[in-house]
N, C-alpha and C positions, 0 to 999 in steps of 0.2 A: 095361349102363350102368355107368359108373365110380361107385364109392362108397367111402366111408371104412369101415374096420372099426368095430365097435361101440365098441371102446376108444378109437380115435382120435376118433370122433364125440362121445363123452362129453367128452373133453378139449377139443375145439373148442367145445362148449357151455359148459364151465366157463370157457374163455378169453373167450368173449363176455360172460359174466357179469362177469369180472374187468375187462374193458375199460371197462365201465360203472361198476362199483362203486367209487366213490371218496369224496371228502370229503362231497359233498352227500348221497349215498346213506346215509352214516352219521349225519349230524347232523339231517336233516329228519324221518325217521320217528319218532325218540324225542320230538322236540318236538311233532310232530303228536299222538302219544298223550297227551302231557302237557297240551297245550292243548285238545284235543277232549274229554278227560275221558270222561264218560258217553256222549257222542255219538261215541265212537271208531270204532264199526263202520261207519256210513255214511261218515265222514270217511276211513277207511282204504280203503274200496271206491273212493271217488273218487280217492284218491291212487294206488291200484294201477292204475287205468285209465290215468292219465296218466304214471305212473312205471314201469309194467311193460308194459302193452298197447301203448301208442304207440311206445316205443323198439324193441320187438321187431318190430312191424309196419314201423317205419321202416327197420330193417336189411334186412328181406325186400324191402320196396318199393324201396329204393335199389338193392339187388342186381339185382332184376328189371328195373329201368329203366336199368341201366348206370351208376349213380352219381348224385350230387346235381346235378351240372351238366347232365346229360342230362335229368333229371326236371324241374328248374327251367327248362330251355330251352324247354319247352312254353309257358311264359309269354312269354318273349322272350329273345334272346341277351344283351341288356344286363342284364335282370333276373337271369338265371342267373349272370352274372359278379359283379354286386354282392351278391346274396343269398348266393352261395357264399362270397365273401370275408368277409362279415359272420359267417357261420356259423363259419368256420375261426378267425376272430379272437376271437369270443366264447367258443367252447368251447376255445380255445387260449390264446395268451399274454396276452390282455386280461382274462380272468376265470377260467376253469376251471383252467388249469395253475397260476397263482399260488395259487389256493385250496387246491390239494393240499398245498402246503408250509405255508401259514399255518395250516391246520387241524391238520395233523400236528404242527406245532411247539407249538401250544396244548395238544395232548393228550400229546405224547411228551416234551416238555422242561419246559414251564411247571410241571407238578405236582412236579417234582423239584428246583426251584431256589427259593431263598429270595426274600423280597420285596426284599432289598437287592441281589440279583444284577443285573448289567447286561443286562437282558432284550433291549434293542435290539441290543446287540453279539452276544448269543447267537443272536438271530433271524437276523442276517446270516450268521453262521458256519454255522448250521443250513441256511439256504437254499443256501449254496454247496455244502455236503456233499450235501444232498438232491438238488439238480439235477445235481450232478456224477455221482452214482450213476445217476440216471434217464437222463442223456445217454449214459453208457457203455453202458447196456443198450438204449437206443433206437437205437443205431447198427446193430442187427441186427434189423430189423423183421420178417423172415420167421421169426424164432424165437420169436414171441410165444406160440404154443401150448406150446412146451417150457418157457418161462419162467413164464408166467402160469397156464396150465391145469394143468400137471403139478407145479409146485413151490409158488408163492406162494399161489394160491387155496385149495388144501386146508388149508394152515396157517391162513389167514384164517377159513375156515368153522368149523374146530374151535374157534378162540378165541372167535368170536361165540357158538357153542353153549355154551361154558363160562359166558359172561356171562349168557346167557338162562336156562339151567337153574339157575344160582345164584339168579337173581331169582325163578324159579318156586318153588323149594323152600325158599329161605331169606329171601326178600324179604318186606316188610310192605306189601301192596297198599293204596294210598290214592289213589283216583281223584279228579280235580278235577271241579267243575261246568264245563261247556263255556265257553270264552272267547267273547267277543262275536262274533268272526268265525265261530264254529262253531254259533251258536245258531239261525240261521234256516235255512240250507241247508248242513249240514255236509259233504255229499258234494261240493258245488260248491267249497267252500273246500279240501277235501282234493285235489280235482282241480287247483286252482291251486297248491297246495303242491308238487305233482309237477313243476311247471315248474322249481322251484329246483334239481332234480337235473341239469337241462340235458340229460337223456338223449334226449329226442325229437329234439332238433337234433343231438346227437352221433351219433345213429343214422344220420343221413343221410350221414355220412362214414365211420362204422365199417364199413359194408357192404363197401366196396371193400377195406379192410384185412383183414377176415375172409376175403373171397374170395381174396385173395392168399395167405393162409396155407393155405387149402384147396387152392389150386393147387399150393403147394409140397409137398403130400402126394400129388401125382399125379392129383388130380381136376381136370380142365381143361374138360370139356364143360359148356356153360352150364347146361343142364337139371340136370346132376348137382350143380353148384355151388349152384344155387338150392335143390335138394332138401336138401343138407347144411346150408345156411343155415337153412332152415325147421326142421329137426330141432334144430339148435343153439339156435334161438330158443325152442323148446319146453323144452329142458333149462335154459336160462338163466331162463325164466319161472318154472319150479318153484323154482329156487334163490332168485330174487328174492322170490317170494311167502313162502317160509319165512323168509328173512333179514329182510325188511321187517316181517313179522308179529312176529318176535322182538324187533326193535328198537322197534317201536311199543308192544309190551306192556311193555317196560322203562320207556318214558316214561310210559305209562298208570299203571303201578303205583307211580310215584314222584310222585304228585300233591302231596304235602306238601313237596316240595323247592322251592327258590327258584333258578331258573335263567333266563338270558336267551337261551340257544340250546341246541341239541341236544348240542353238544360238552360244555358244562358239565353238562348233565343226565346224560349217560353217565358223566362223571367222578364225580359225586355218587353215582350208583348203584353203580359199581365200588368206590368207597371204602367204602360201607356194607356191601357184601357180602364183600369180600376184603381190605380195608385196603390196605397198601402193595402187596401182590401184585396187587390189582385195578388199581392205576395202571400196573403193568408190563404186565398183560394188555391193558389199553386202549391203552397206548402202542404195543404191537406190532400191534394191530388197525388203528389209524389209519395207522401208517407203511406197513404192507403194502398196505392198501386204496388209500391216496393214491399210493403209488409205482406200483402197478399202472396206475391211470388216467393218472398223469402220463406214464409210458412210452408208453402207447397214444396219448395226445394229441400228444405230441412227434413220434411216428412219423407219424401222419396229417397233421399240419400241415406237417412238413418235406417229406413226400412231395408234398403238393399244391403248395407254394410252389416246390419245386425243378422241378416240371413247368411251373408258370406263369412262373417266371423262371429258366430253365435256365442262365443265366450263373453262378449260384451252385449248388453241389452240395448233395445231401441232407445231408451232414455239416455243411456251413456253415450251412444253415437250422436244423438241429437244435440246433447250438451257439448260434446267435443266439436262438432261442426259449427255450432253457434259461437263458441269461444275462438276457434281458429279463424273464422270469418271476421269476427270483430277486430282481430289483430290485423288481418290483411286489408280490411276496409280502409285503414288509415294510411295506406299507400297513396290514396287519392284517385279520383275518377279518371283523370287523363292517363295516369300510369296503367290502371287496370284496362282501359280501352286499348292502349298501345300493345299490351301483352296479349290481349284476346285475339287480335287480328290474325297473326300467323297460325295460331292454334285452330281457330275456326276455319281458316282456309284449308287446313288438313282434314278436319273431321267432317265438315259440312257436306262436301261432295259425296263422301262415303255414306253418310246418313241419307242423303237424297236417293242414291242408287238403292240402298237397302229398302227405303220406303217404297220405291217404284216396284222392286222385285216382290214385295209383300203382297202386291195385288195381282201377281201372275197366277194363273190357274195351278192347282196342285200338281197336275201332271207335268207342267213345264218346270215347276220348282224342283222336281225330282231329277232334272238333267244334272249330271254329276259336276259339270264345269260351270254351270250358270252363275252361281254365287261366287265361287273362288276366282274365276277368271275376270269377271266384270269388276269385282271389288278390288282385286290386285291391280288391274290396270288403272282404275280410278285413283287408288291410293298412291301409286307411283307418281302420277302426274300432279296430284294435289300436293304432295310433299315437295316436289321439285319447284312448283309454283310458289308455295309458301316460303321456301328458302330464298327464291329469287326476289320476292317482295321485301325481304329483310336484308337484301344485298349479298346473299350467298349464292354463288353459281357453281354448279357441278360440271366439270369439263365433259364435253360431248353430250351428256344427257340434257343439260339446259338448252343447248343449241337444237337438239332434236325435238324436244317438247315445245320449244318456242315456235316451231313451224306448224303446230297444230292449229286448226281453225278455232277462233275465239280465245286463244291462249292469253293474249294480253288484256282481254276483257275479264280474265279470271275464270273462264269457262272452258278451258282447254281439255278438261276431263270428260266432256260430253261425248266426243267422238271415240276415244278409247273405251269408254263404258259401253257405248252402243256396239262397237266392234266385238267386244267381249261377249255381250249378250247374244248377238246374232251368231257368232261362231259357236258358242255353247249350245244354242238351240238346234243348229244344223247337225251336231254330232248325236247319233242315236244312242240310247241307253244300251247297256250290254244285253239286257233281255230282249231288246228290239232287234239287235243285230243278229 
């Protein structure tokens, strides 16, 4: 069987970690540790499940199924087209890609400029530079392992380790009492916090990009590619667990700080530990992490849209997404985060159920109602909940769905999805009847 060398396999695993690890992965774990306070352990376990377990399973599941469109095609061709488009747009130019620039600007530029500086103009200039560099590197999608796995990611990991150990040995631990959201079911809130990383939906498109990079190293047999992807997922999971744990601890130990998001919290912590040097360390962490993810997302989105609309080349689409994202990035981090919540509340549960179904045996996947019924029920509840979260209530439907178990924890879709799966499995195929 074709296989990567141990060294190459390690770098592929680090590359997978780098593809995921961007703005959201940096800013949400510290804020979780800060907000959960003394309830940090169950909250972190919930976060790890949705922010580590689901994305890695998503990459493996998408690779096994031949990509997101093939997997979603089990529901219907039209659903596959619409859902795939929404996934690429949300983790691409409409949310995730602009967030990489806005977050890194807040951490790499804002701390070094005075209050009277023209921040709006500097933000525009930074966006142009940031996306210019990202675009130049994204024009070589099959070299991601060399760029991310071998060069940028090791530097990123060392810098995060410096910040973490500084907090352990020189920090003054001061944990909060749990915020209201973490007082009843902290694990459920942590699970929902993991949505904000966008990694489970990104996983559905990263699988094909990772497989292409494995192919570029001479591994082309389908079974061998899946085997390498599974190992890469294991390596990435270990890295995620260590890094998320470190970032969560930083937030947990700075309970006496006053911060509105994880970016501000990390800035406060770095300043307390290292002064001006801390700001430089943190700036490097955010720029590298955000650049890694930005490059990966531009590659994936440009590849998809160049195949969907071949009239325009990969280079054209990559350039368009870089320019569009540069414009949107100047809306600001808090605005982007506010817009992302209801969208993710709709898409994430559907992505989770698709990932779960990807691991069902082939004979069960052939059940005609398995995908359509479970995804439809999941989608209905997810949309109603997302609307409820932004203050829109649908007569009767909102009341009915609010009676579902775990609904107000944001997990009301679980029971309908389970009912849809069980019901579909009990109905025999026509040839069995």
